[in-house]
C-alpha positions as CSV (number, residue, x, y, z in Angstrom):
1,M,14.8,-0.5,3.5
2,S,12.6,-3.3,2.4
3,K,13.2,-5.4,-0.7
4,T,10.4,-6.1,-3.2
5,V,10.0,-9.8,-3.7
6,Q,9.8,-11.0,-7.4
7,K,9.2,-14.8,-7.5
8,Q,8.8,-16.5,-4.2
9,A,8.6,-15.5,-0.5
10,R,7.7,-16.9,2.9
11,Q,6.0,-15.3,5.8
12,G,5.5,-17.4,8.9
13,D,3.6,-20.5,7.7
14,L,2.7,-19.1,4.3
15,L,4.6,-19.5,1.0
16,F,3.9,-17.1,-1.9
17,I,4.7,-18.3,-5.4
18,K,4.3,-16.0,-8.4
19,V,2.3,-17.8,-11.1
20,G,1.0,-16.9,-14.6
21,E,-2.7,-17.0,-13.7
22,A,-5.2,-18.1,-11.1
23,P,-7.5,-21.0,-11.7
24,K,-10.6,-20.2,-13.8
25,N,-12.8,-21.2,-10.8
26,A,-11.2,-18.7,-8.4
27,K,-13.6,-16.0,-7.3
28,K,-13.0,-12.8,-5.3
29,A,-12.9,-13.6,-1.6
30,K,-15.0,-11.6,0.9
31,D,-11.9,-10.0,2.4
32,N,-8.2,-9.8,1.9
33,V,-7.3,-12.3,4.6
34,L,-4.8,-14.9,3.3
35,A,-4.9,-17.2,6.4
36,Y,-5.9,-17.0,10.0
37,G,-3.6,-18.2,12.8
38,E,-4.9,-21.2,14.6
39,V,-3.4,-20.3,18.0
40,T,-3.3,-16.5,18.3
41,G,-6.2,-15.4,16.1
42,H,-3.9,-13.2,14.1
43,S,-4.1,-13.1,10.4
44,H,-2.0,-12.8,7.3
45,R,-3.6,-10.2,4.9
46,A,-2.9,-8.6,1.6
47,V,-2.7,-4.8,1.6
48,S,-2.1,-2.3,-1.1
49,E,-1.5,1.5,-0.8
50,V,-3.7,1.9,-3.9
51,E,-7.4,1.3,-3.5
52,G,-8.3,-1.7,-5.6
53,G,-4.6,-2.5,-6.1
54,V,-4.9,-6.0,-4.6
55,A,-7.6,-8.6,-4.4
56,V,-7.6,-12.1,-2.8
57,L,-9.2,-14.9,-4.9
58,E,-10.4,-18.2,-3.5
59,T,-11.2,-21.5,-5.2
60,P,-14.1,-23.7,-4.1
61,E,-11.4,-26.0,-2.5
62,G,-10.2,-23.1,-0.4
63,N,-7.0,-22.3,-2.2
64,R,-6.1,-18.6,-2.2
65,Y,-4.4,-16.4,-4.7
66,V,-3.5,-12.7,-4.7
67,N,-4.2,-10.6,-7.9
68,A,-2.1,-7.5,-7.5
69,K,-2.1,-4.6,-9.9
70,E,0.5,-2.7,-7.8
71,N,3.2,-3.7,-5.3
72,W,1.5,-5.1,-2.3
73,T,2.3,-6.1,1.2
74,A,1.7,-9.3,3.2
75,K,1.1,-8.2,6.7
76,H,0.9,-10.1,10.0
77,E,0.8,-8.9,13.6
78,E,3.8,-11.1,14.6
79,H,5.9,-11.4,11.4
80,G,7.8,-8.8,9.5
81,H,5.8,-7.3,6.6
82,I,7.0,-8.3,3.1
83,T,6.4,-6.4,-0.1
84,L,5.7,-8.3,-3.3
85,E,5.6,-7.1,-6.9
86,P,2.4,-7.0,-9.0
87,G,1.1,-10.2,-10.6
88,I,-0.8,-13.3,-9.6
89,W,0.5,-15.0,-6.4
90,E,-0.4,-18.5,-5.2
91,V,-0.7,-18.7,-1.4
92,R,0.3,-22.0,0.1
93,R,0.2,-23.1,3.7
94,Q,3.6,-24.6,4.4
95,R,3.7,-28.3,5.5
96,E,6.1,-30.0,7.9
97,Y,7.1,-33.6,8.3
98,A,7.1,-35.0,11.8
99,D,6.6,-38.4,13.4
100,G,6.1,-40.0,9.9
101,L,3.3,-37.7,9.0
102,T,3.0,-34.4,7.0
103,R,0.8,-31.6,8.5
104,K,0.2,-28.0,7.9
105,V,2.5,-25.7,9.8
106,V,0.6,-24.0,12.7
107,D,1.3,-20.3,13.1
């Protein structure tokens, strides 16, 4: 049985944070890919069982948000799928600290 996430979740190198709204300059992305893996070519993507139930938004700076009208699932070929509740979700690439520098986590 899977649990529906309500406020914050992680999947691989991504962090999902439920927010009140997306930035005004966020526009619908061409697909529902949240992030591509740098090493394997796999991708994190937003999926809904209801057509039109989820859309990925992107800002000009490349930040991604999920606008979900229904429960939705973050899917990845190598990570367990997670289900998140409806709402606006900010998608952040997690960072790590190593050798005195911060860098994006590579999946």
